[in-house]
N, C-alpha and C positions, 0 to 999 in steps of 0.2 A: 234587501233593506227589512230588519226585523220588525215585525207589528208595532210593536212598544205599546207602551201604557197610556190610556186614556186618562188624564186627568180632571178632576174636579176640586174646583176650586172655591175657597172660601173669600164671598165677594165682601169688600167695604167700601165707604166712600172714600175717594182718592182726595192727595192733598189739594188737588186743584178745588174739587166739591167744599171741601171743608173751608177754605179760603172765600171762594164764592158765597157760601152759606153764611160764612161770619160775616161780610160785608154787607148783604141784603140785611142780614138780621139788625145790625147795628143802624143801616139808613132806615129801616121801619119803626127802630125804638126812637131815634133821633126825632123823626118826624112825628110821631104821636107824642113823645114827650114835648116838644120845644112847638109844637103846632105851626110844623113846616111842612107844607104839605107839596113843596117841590122837592123835597128829600124822595117821594115816590118815585117820582120819574127817574131818579137815578137807582132805585131799587130793583122797577120794573124789569130793565135788561137782565139783571143777575136772575131775577126769578125764572124768566123765559128759556135761561139756559138750563136751569136746573128742571125744568119741566119738559126739557127738550132729552130728556134721557132714554124715554121710550123710542123715541124717533131716530137715532142712533143706527148705525151698523151695528149688525149680529156680531155676538161674540163668536170666533170660530174655535174649534175643538183644538186643542191642544194635547199632542202626543209626545211623549217622551220616550226616547230609542236609546240603546247602549249595546254596545259590540266589543267584547262578546257579552251575552246576557248572562253566561255562568261560566268563571274559570277557574281552575283547580292548579294550586301551587304548594310548594312546601315551607315549612317556617323560615322566615328571612328573605324568602324570594320575593322578586317585584314581580307585580302583577298590572298590566297596562290594560286600559280599557277607556274608551270614548262616550260621552253623553251628549247626547242633540235633543233638538225639538223640531217638531213640523208642526204646521197649522193647516186644519182640513174645515170648509167652510160647507154646510148642511144646503145651500144655497147653490153649489157649484162652485167652480175655481172663479177668482175674481171677486166674487159677490160681497166678500167682508174685505176691507184694507187691512194689513199687515197689523198685527198688535205690537206693543213695545213689550218683547219677553228678557227677563234678565234670569238667568239659567245659575244657579250655587250648587257646589256638592256638599253637604255638610259633614261634619267631622264624624266617625266612626270610632266608637269606646273599643280600645285594645287594638286599633290599627291605625297606621301613618300615612295619611294622604297628601302627596305631592302633584300641585297643579303644574302640568307643563303646558307651554305654548300652543296656542290655540287658532288657527285660521278666521274662525270668526266667531261673534261674541255668544251665539245661540249653542257653541261647541265646546266643550269641557275635556280634555285630555288628563286623565287622572293615572298617577304610576300608585300604587299600594303594595304596604306590605306589613306582615304581622311576626310578632316573636312569639305566639303561642298558635295552636291549633284549634280548628272550631270553624264555625259557618259564618260568615260577613255580609250583611246587607248591605249594599252602597245605594244609597239614596239621592233624589234631586230634589230641591227646593225650586220651584219656580215662582217668580211674581211677574204679573203680566198687568197689562193697562188697557182698559176696553170702554167702549161706549164714549166715543169722544173723549176720553181722557177723565170721564165722570168717576170710574169705579176701577178699583184696585185688586186685584185677587192675587191669592197666594195659594200654593199646596204642595206637599210633601210626598212623594212616591219613591217606592222600593224599585230602583229600575236593573238591577244587577246583583250577582251574587259572587262573591269570592269564597270559595272552598278551600282552606287551609291546611294540609296535612302534617301530622308529625313525622319530625326526622328521628330516624329510629340509629342508634349505633351499629356499625359493621359486624360487631362481634356475633357468633353463632350462638346461641341458646340451645343446650342439650335438652332431648327428647328421654322420658321415663325409660330404664332399662326393662324390656318387657318383650313377651311373644309378638313379632310384627308379622304382618299378613305376608304371603303366598305372593310376593310379587317384585319383579326385579328393581333394586334402586340403591342407595347409599349408606345403609347403615349397614356396619359389621355384623352379624349374627353368630350363632353357636351351630347352625344348621348346615349340613354338607350339602354343595352344589358348586354351581359356574362362580368362581372370585380368585382372588390372589392370595389372600389369606392362608398360609399352611395350617391344615388340620391333622392329618393323620397320614400313615402309608398302609396299604391293603395289599393284598395278592390280586392279580388280575385275575377279572371274572369275563366271560365273552360279552361284548357290549360297551366295554369301557373303549373312550377314543383314546387313539394311539399317543396323542401329545401329551396324556396325562400319565403316560409310563415313566416313571423313575428310572434311568437306565443305569446309573452308579449301585442303587440298592440291588436291582434285577442281576447286575454282575456280581455282586458279592453273594447271593441267595441263591442265584444258578436259576431263579423261577423270577416271572415276569410280577413286578409289584406297581401298584400306579399311587400317585399323589393326589389326597384328597384337601380339598378345599373349601374354608368358610366362604359361604355365600353372602352377599349384600342384599336387603331387602328394603323396600319403600313402606311408610306409615302413612296414616290418615292423621291429620292433627287437626281438633277443633278447637277454638278458643271460644271460650265463655266468660262474658265481662259483665260485671255488677253495676247495673245504670239504677238500682235504688236511690233514694232520696236520702241524704247521708247528713247525720246533726252538724250543725255548723261546729267549726273548729279543724284540728287535726285531720278528721276524717274526710272532710272536703277537701282540704287542702291534700291529701293523699290519693284522693279519687282520680286525679289528673294524670298518675302514674299508669291507670288502667289502661290506658289507651297507648300509650308509649311501649307499656310491656307488652301489649295483644301484638300491635304492629312489628316489633322486634321478634316475637314468637312466628308470625305468618311469614315474617321474611324469610327466617331460618329454613323453615319448611320448605317454602318455595323454592328456594335456592339448591335446596339439596336433592328436589326433584320429587318430593312430596306433595301429598293433596293437602288442603288447608280450606277452611272454613270458620265461620264466625257466627255466634250466636250471644244476644245482649237480650239480657232478662232485667226487667223493672216495669212497674205500672201495670202489669197484666197486659202488656202488648209488646210481648217479645219479636224483634227482628233476627231474621238468619239468612245467611248465605250458605249454599250448599258447598260441600269441598270440591276444590280443584286446582288444575295446577296452570302456572304461566305468569309470566308479569303481569298480565290484565288484570288477573286473579287480586294481585295485590292492591290495585286500585279500588276495585270492584271491594275488597273487605274493609279499604276505608271509607268507600262511601258509605258501606254498610254502617259502619260505627257513629258516622257523622250524621246518619239520615239523610243523605243526599242520593241523588237518583231515583232510580224504578228498577233498579236489577235485583231486588231483596225482595224477601216473603216477608209477609204480617200475618201473626196469629194471635191467638188471645190463650191466656191461661198462665202459671206459674213456673211451668216445667218445660224443659228443652224439648223443643219437638223432636218426634223420633225420625221424621224424614232428614232434619237436619244433622243427625249423628249416623256416619256409616257404620256397618258391624265391623267390631274391632278397630274402632277410631280412639285415638289417643285424646283425651279432654283435658285441658290446660285451662283453669279457672284464674281471673284476677278479681279479687275483693276484698272489702275492709273485713268480711265476715260478721257484719254487725245485723243482718237483717237474717232472720230463721227461714224466709221463704226461700233464699238463695241456699241456705247451706241444705234445706230440704231437696232441691234438686239438684245439689253434688249427689248427695245421698241416694237418689232416683237413678241417675246415670252410672252410679256404681252397681245398683240392684241390676241394672241391665247386662251387665258384664264388662263395662268400658274401664279403663286405667282411667283414674281422674286422680289429677295433681292440682291443689288449690295453692295460689301465691299470694300470702297475706301482704298486703300493700300496708295497713296501719303497723308502723313501728312502734308508738308509743299509745300510752291511753289517749281517748278520744276525748278529754274532757280540756276544757279551754281555763287557762289561768293557772297560776301556780297551786298545786295540789300538794296535799300532806306525803311524804314519801311513803307513809302506809298506805295509802290508795292506790298509787303506783305498784308497789309490791303485792298486793292482793289482785289489781288489774294483771300484772305478768302471771301469777300462779291460775288467775281464771283461764285464761291463754292457754297455756301450759296444759292443761286438764282438758281442754277441748282438744287440741292438738292430738293429745291419747287417744280422746274417745272417738276422734275421727278416723284415726289411722287403724284403730280396732274395726272399724266398718269397714276399711278398704280405701278411705280417701286421705290421702297422704295431704300434709301442709306444709309449707316452706316459707319461711319468712323473708321477703324483701325489706332490708334495712336501709334508710334513706342514703345512707355514706356507701352502699355497696352498688356493684351493678348487678343487671339481672343474671347474666350468665354465671354470676359468682355464687348467685343466692341458689339456683337452679342445679348447681353442681353437687347437692347434698341429697339429690333425690335417691330413695332407696331403690333396691332392687327388686321388679316384680315379677322376673322371670321364673318359670317354673322350676325347681331344683331337679336335676340331673344325676343319677348314681352311676358310678365307676366311669371308664374312661368311654370318651366318645367315639363311638364306632359306625360305619356307614350299614 
């Protein structure tokens, strides 16, 4: 059984107490006004009941339990959890009589709750689902009658948490065309090595593998020749997301796509066997998770984005921690590009030698309401100038329009590989 949460009640007179006090007050007022002392004999027992409040049995300690205490699911998936209460007496078992406890689960904003059939009135089974990613706290409202029915206590506690992950499209997002790490992977490069794609044919030299011999070419030239292949390499992908406060309006609405885009990029990288990590910048309290492989890494990344769990690292500052970005890693950032500190963090990563791609999720001007067309035009020109200036530094920016998918927007990334002159030779 889970330890549960101890409930601190807000006490008030019960309906029974108010009724007794009202009857006693009316009787005493009638006795004084009408000079009928006999009514005091009617009010005396009622006053005695009210005075016996301190003699009633002690209020037991109420604890609220939930199973499971924390549950993870994806958008539109149903999560089930059970909430129940237990009573504990400080004087030992049986020292306090069972109290009348009423348990209810209040509504949660943005989440649909369905009450399922329960075996006992003190137990509630809830089916919850949400249409949007985020962290949702499931609360419990407890009402208890104690002290012989003279007091009523109410309390609301958070008993469980449902962490909803975003759904990501199955399409794969491309990575920038750049020099990759010398590690076997699934991305085709222009380097000679183990692989399946044809690169060139050259004369045989001692040490070449026999299976690389091209027998048809060797027969024509009467000299052994081998076939060279293009090798596949792996990449380290680090996603950088902007969590700085955004102005109300289109910028706030577009910020929701930050998490979805980051999840899609990480999912693609892990699917291809690459290492993936994530960094969240905002509020001078960056969170980061080191690059790793495997399906579990995908859920660890989502936990880091939603600040759930304890597998990520916290630090201070406005720049990406050096330990979070491996040497030679590709950095893909998602931002509205309205905050100067986030732009400086991108420039700092480029100065460290990383390939940096920024995805601009703000597809229109951030001003609310209908604007003059000239304002929108000036905004578009200013963004174009920013794209050019950042590209001059080495930070390429791609725009993610609202009516386009992420893989389509990232398909226009420039080629950052070093130019090779002449024909490729071993």
